[in-house]
ROSE-4610 file (N, C-alpha, C; in Angstrom, 1 decimal, always signed):
// ROSE-4610
residu = [M/M/M/S/S/S/W/W/W/L/L/L/F/F/F/A/A/A/Y/Y/Y/G/G/G/T/T/T/L/L/L/R/R/R/Q/Q/Q/R/R/R/E/E/E/V/V/V/Q/Q/Q/L/L/L/A/A/A/V/V/V/F/F/F/G/G/G/R/R/R/E/E/E/L/L/L/T/T/T/G/G/G/E/E/E/P/P/P/D/D/D/A/A/A/L/L/L/T/T/T/G/G/G/F/F/F/E/E/E/L/L/L/S/S/S/T/T/T/V/V/V/T/T/T/I/I/I/G/G/G/D/D/D/P/P/P/E/E/E/V/V/V/V/V/V/A/A/A/T/T/T/S/S/S/G/G/G/L/L/L/A/A/A/E/E/E/H/H/H/L/L/L/I/I/I/L/L/L/R/R/R/R/R/R/S/S/S/D/D/D/I/I/I/G/G/G/E/E/E/E/E/E/I/I/I/T/T/T/G/G/G/V/V/V/A/A/A/Y/Y/Y/S/S/S/V/V/V/D/D/D/E/E/E/A/A/A/D/D/D/L/L/L/I/I/I/K/K/K/A/A/A/D/D/D/A/A/A/Y/Y/Y/E/E/E/T/T/T/S/S/S/A/A/A/Y/Y/Y/Q/Q/Q/R/R/R/T/T/T/K/K/K/A/A/A/T/T/T/L/L/L/K/K/K/S/S/S/G/G/G/R/R/R/R/R/R/A/A/A/F/F/F/V/V/V/Y/Y/Y/V/V/V/A/A/A/A/A/A]
num = [1/1/1/2/2/2/3/3/3/4/4/4/5/5/5/6/6/6/7/7/7/8/8/8/9/9/9/10/10/10/11/11/11/12/12/12/13/13/13/14/14/14/15/15/15/16/16/16/17/17/17/18/18/18/19/19/19/20/20/20/21/21/21/22/22/22/23/23/23/24/24/24/25/25/25/26/26/26/27/27/27/28/28/28/29/29/29/30/30/30/31/31/31/32/32/32/33/33/33/34/34/34/35/35/35/36/36/36/37/37/37/38/38/38/39/39/39/40/40/40/41/41/41/42/42/42/43/43/43/44/44/44/45/45/45/46/46/46/47/47/47/48/48/48/49/49/49/50/50/50/51/51/51/52/52/52/53/53/53/54/54/54/55/55/55/56/56/56/57/57/57/58/58/58/59/59/59/60/60/60/61/61/61/62/62/62/63/63/63/64/64/64/65/65/65/66/66/66/67/67/67/68/68/68/69/69/69/70/70/70/71/71/71/72/72/72/73/73/73/74/74/74/75/75/75/76/76/76/77/77/77/78/78/78/79/79/79/80/80/80/81/81/81/82/82/82/83/83/83/84/84/84/85/85/85/86/86/86/87/87/87/88/88/88/89/89/89/90/90/90/91/91/91/92/92/92/93/93/93/94/94/94/95/95/95/96/96/96/97/97/97/98/98/98/99/99/99/100/100/100/101/101/101/102/102/102/103/103/103/104/104/104/105/105/105/106/106/106/107/107/107/108/108/108/109/109/109]
x = [+0.8/+0.0/+0.9/+0.3/+1.0/+0.0/+0.6/-0.3/-0.3/-1.5/-1.7/-2.3/-1.6/-2.1/-2.9/-4.2/-5.1/-5.5/-5.4/-5.7/-6.8/-7.2/-8.2/-9.3/-9.6/-10.7/-10.7/-9.5/-9.5/-10.1/-10.4/-11.1/-12.6/-13.1/-14.6/-15.1/-16.2/-16.8/-17.1/-17.7/-18.1/-16.9/-15.8/-14.5/-13.9/-13.9/-13.4/-14.2/-15.5/-16.4/-16.1/-15.9/-15.6/-14.2/-13.3/-11.9/-11.5/-11.9/-11.5/-12.6/-13.8/-15.0/-15.4/-14.9/-15.3/-14.8/-15.3/-14.7/-13.5/-12.5/-11.2/-11.2/-10.4/-10.3/-9.0/-9.2/-8.1/-8.1/-7.0/-6.9/-6.4/-6.9/-6.4/-4.9/-4.3/-2.8/-2.5/-1.2/-0.8/+0.5/+0.9/+2.1/+2.7/+4.0/+4.6/+5.6/+6.1/+7.1/+6.5/+5.2/+4.5/+3.5/+3.0/+1.9/+0.8/-0.4/-1.5/-1.7/-2.0/-2.4/-3.5/-3.9/-4.9/-4.4/-5.1/-4.8/-6.1/-6.2/-7.4/-7.2/-8.2/-8.2/-8.9/-8.2/-8.8/-9.4/-9.2/-9.8/-11.2/-12.2/-13.6/-14.1/-13.4/-13.8/-13.5/-12.3/-11.9/-12.8/-13.1/-14.0/-15.4/-15.9/-17.2/-17.2/-16.1/-16.0/-15.9/-15.1/-15.0/-16.0/-16.6/-17.5/-16.9/-15.5/-14.8/-13.8/-13.7/-12.6/-11.3/-11.4/-10.3/-10.0/-8.8/-8.4/-7.2/-7.1/-6.0/-4.7/-3.6/-2.3/-1.3/-0.3/+0.8/+2.0/+2.7/+4.0/+4.9/+6.2/+7.2/+7.4/+7.6/+7.8/+8.7/+9.5/+10.4/+9.6/+8.5/+7.7/+7.2/+6.9/+6.5/+5.1/+4.2/+2.7/+2.3/+1.4/+0.9/-0.4/-0.3/-1.5/-2.2/-3.5/-4.2/-4.9/-5.0/-5.6/-5.9/-5.9/-6.2/-5.2/-4.6/-3.7/-4.6/-4.7/-5.5/-4.6/-5.0/-4.3/-4.8/-3.8/-4.1/-3.1/-3.5/-2.6/-2.1/-1.3/-0.7/-1.8/-2.8/-3.9/-4.6/-4.7/-5.3/-4.4/-3.1/-2.2/-2.3/-2.4/-2.6/-3.8/-4.9/-6.2/-6.1/-5.4/-5.2/-4.3/-3.3/-2.5/-3.3/-4.2/-5.1/-6.0/-6.4/-7.4/-6.6/-5.4/-4.7/-4.2/-4.3/-3.9/-2.3/-1.9/-0.4/+0.1/-0.8/-0.4/+0.3/+0.0/+0.5/+1.5/+2.3/+3.2/+3.2/+3.3/+3.2/+4.6/+4.8/+6.0/+5.8/+6.9/+6.8/+7.2/+6.5/+6.8/+6.5/+7.1/+6.9/+5.8/+4.8/+3.6/+3.9/+3.1/+3.3/+3.3/+2.5/+2.5/+3.7/+4.6/+5.8/+5.6/+4.4/+4.2/+4.9/+5.4/+5.8/+4.6/+4.3/+3.1/+3.3/+2.6/+2.6/+1.7/+2.0/+1.2/+1.4/+0.3/+0.4/+0.7/+1.8/+2.2/+2.4/+2.6/+2.8/+3.9/+3.7/+4.7/+5.8]
y = [-1.2/+0.0/+1.3/+2.3/+3.6/+4.7/+5.9/+7.0/+7.9/+8.5/+9.5/+10.7/+11.8/+13.1/+13.8/+14.1/+14.8/+16.1/+17.2/+18.5/+19.2/+18.5/+19.0/+18.0/+17.8/+17.0/+15.6/+15.0/+13.6/+13.5/+14.6/+14.5/+14.4/+14.7/+14.7/+13.3/+13.0/+11.7/+11.2/+12.0/+11.6/+11.3/+12.0/+11.7/+10.4/+10.2/+8.9/+7.7/+7.8/+6.8/+6.5/+7.6/+7.4/+6.9/+7.3/+6.9/+5.6/+5.4/+4.2/+3.2/+3.6/+2.7/+2.5/+3.4/+3.4/+4.7/+5.0/+6.1/+5.6/+6.5/+6.2/+6.5/+5.8/+6.0/+6.9/+8.0/+8.9/+9.6/+10.4/+11.2/+12.6/+13.6/+15.0/+15.0/+15.8/+16.0/+17.3/+17.7/+18.9/+18.7/+19.6/+19.6/+21.0/+21.1/+22.4/+22.4/+23.6/+23.6/+23.8/+24.0/+24.2/+25.3/+25.9/+26.8/+26.4/+26.7/+26.4/+27.3/+26.8/+27.6/+26.8/+27.3/+26.6/+26.3/+25.3/+25.0/+24.7/+25.1/+24.8/+23.4/+22.6/+21.2/+21.1/+20.6/+20.5/+19.1/+18.1/+16.8/+16.8/+16.7/+16.7/+15.6/+14.5/+13.4/+13.8/+14.4/+14.8/+15.9/+16.8/+17.9/+17.4/+16.4/+15.8/+15.1/+14.4/+13.7/+14.6/+15.7/+16.6/+17.7/+18.0/+19.1/+20.5/+20.4/+21.7/+21.7/+22.9/+23.1/+23.6/+24.2/+24.8/+23.8/+23.3/+22.4/+23.0/+22.7/+23.1/+22.4/+23.0/+22.4/+22.9/+22.1/+22.5/+22.8/+23.9/+24.3/+24.5/+24.0/+24.1/+25.6/+25.8/+27.2/+27.2/+28.2/+28.4/+29.0/+29.6/+30.3/+29.3/+28.1/+27.1/+27.2/+27.6/+27.7/+26.3/+26.2/+24.9/+24.6/+23.5/+23.0/+21.9/+22.2/+21.1/+20.2/+18.9/+17.9/+16.7/+15.6/+14.3/+13.3/+12.5/+11.4/+10.1/+9.5/+8.3/+7.1/+6.0/+4.7/+4.1/+3.8/+3.3/+2.2/+1.4/+0.3/+0.7/-0.2/+0.1/+0.3/-0.5/-0.4/+1.0/+1.5/+2.8/+3.9/+3.8/+4.7/+4.8/+3.6/+3.5/+4.2/+4.0/+4.7/+6.2/+6.6/+8.1/+8.7/+8.0/+8.4/+8.6/+7.7/+7.8/+9.0/+9.4/+10.5/+11.8/+12.0/+13.2/+13.5/+14.7/+15.1/+15.3/+15.6/+15.8/+17.0/+17.8/+19.0/+18.6/+17.4/+16.9/+15.8/+15.7/+14.5/+14.0/+12.7/+12.1/+12.1/+12.6/+12.6/+12.2/+12.0/+11.7/+12.9/+13.0/+14.2/+13.7/+14.4/+14.2/+15.1/+14.5/+15.3/+15.8/+16.7/+17.3/+16.2/+15.1/+14.0/+13.2/+13.4/+12.6/+11.4/+11.2/+10.2/+10.6/+9.6/+9.8/+9.4/+10.3/+10.1/+10.5/+9.9/+10.4/+11.6/+12.5/+13.7/+14.2/+14.7/+15.2/+16.7/+17.1/+18.5/+18.9/+20.1/+20.6/+19.9/+19.5/+18.8/+19.7]
z = [+0.0/+0.0/+0.0/-0.6/-0.7/-0.2/-0.1/+0.2/-1.0/-1.3/-2.4/-1.7/-1.8/-1.3/-2.3/-2.0/-2.9/-2.3/-3.2/-2.7/-3.6/-4.6/-5.6/-5.9/-7.2/-7.6/-7.1/-6.9/-6.4/-5.0/-4.3/-3.0/-3.2/-4.4/-4.7/-4.8/-4.1/-4.0/-5.5/-6.3/-7.6/-8.5/-8.3/-9.0/-8.6/-7.3/-6.8/-7.3/-7.3/-7.8/-9.3/-10.1/-11.5/-11.8/-11.0/-11.3/-10.6/-9.4/-8.6/-8.4/-8.7/-8.6/-7.1/-6.2/-4.8/-4.2/-3.0/-2.2/-1.5/-1.5/-0.9/+0.6/+1.4/+2.8/+3.0/+3.7/+3.9/+5.2/+5.5/+6.7/+6.3/+6.9/+6.6/+6.8/+6.0/+6.0/+5.3/+5.2/+4.5/+3.9/+3.0/+2.3/+2.2/+2.4/+2.2/+1.1/+0.7/-0.4/-1.8/-1.8/-3.1/-2.9/-4.0/-4.0/-4.9/-4.6/-5.4/-6.6/-7.7/-8.9/-9.6/-10.7/-11.5/-12.9/-13.5/-14.9/-15.6/-16.9/-17.6/-18.2/-18.0/-18.5/-19.8/-20.8/-22.2/-22.5/-21.6/-21.8/-21.4/-22.4/-22.1/-21.1/-21.1/-20.2/-18.8/-18.6/-17.2/-16.7/-17.6/-17.3/-16.9/-17.7/-17.4/-16.0/-15.7/-14.5/-13.3/-13.4/-12.2/-12.2/-13.3/-13.4/-13.5/-13.7/-13.7/-14.8/-15.5/-16.5/-15.9/-14.8/-14.1/-12.9/-12.8/-11.7/-11.0/-9.7/-8.9/-9.4/-9.2/-9.6/-8.6/-8.2/-7.3/-8.1/-7.8/-8.3/-7.2/-7.4/-6.3/-6.0/-4.7/-4.2/-3.0/-2.9/-1.7/-0.6/-0.9/+0.2/+1.2/+0.9/+1.8/+2.3/+1.4/+1.7/+2.1/+3.1/+3.6/+2.8/+2.0/+1.2/+2.0/+2.3/+3.0/+2.0/+2.5/+1.6/+2.4/+1.7/+2.3/+1.8/+2.7/+2.3/+2.3/+1.1/+0.9/+0.8/+1.4/+1.3/-0.1/-0.9/-2.3/-2.6/-3.6/-4.1/-5.5/-6.1/-7.4/-8.5/-8.4/-9.4/-9.3/-8.1/-7.9/-8.5/-8.3/-8.9/-10.4/-11.0/-12.4/-12.9/-12.1/-12.5/-12.3/-11.2/-11.0/-12.1/-12.5/-13.7/-14.9/-15.2/-16.4/-16.3/-15.1/-14.9/-15.0/-14.5/-14.5/-15.9/-16.4/-17.7/-17.8/-19.0/-19.2/-18.5/-17.9/-17.2/-15.8/-15.4/-14.1/-14.3/-13.2/-13.1/-11.7/-11.5/-10.2/-9.6/-8.4/-7.7/-6.2/-5.5/-4.0/-3.2/-2.1/-1.2/+0.2/+1.2/+2.6/+3.1/+3.6/+4.2/+5.6/+6.1/+7.4/+8.5/+8.2/+9.2/+9.2/+8.2/+8.1/+7.1/+6.6/+5.6/+4.3/+3.5/+2.2/+1.3/+0.4/-0.4/-1.8/-2.7/-4.1/-4.2/-5.0/-5.2/-6.7/-7.3/-8.6/-8.6/-9.3/-9.4/-10.8/-11.1/-12.4/-13.1/-14.4/-15.2/-15.6]
């Protein structure tokens, strides 16, 4: 099992049901060293799933803004599904959360 830190649409129940086929189990957590921005999503399937054309995206920052979100317990199959949902604007990387957990997180490519 791994951790996946979600700060945007992956926290939405309807997105989780569409992407993973179930609601994920998670715990509140936070991440520093990034800042929140937005990106316009051009993939109509992702827009239909999330209901939003503008999604949040993380960009590295020296400011150290604290980004709140949820750390979800996931397996490799879940990560593959999340990769398929995220557009080319994102890349999956690992980061250390405020709790000390090492988690995958999607950031600006």
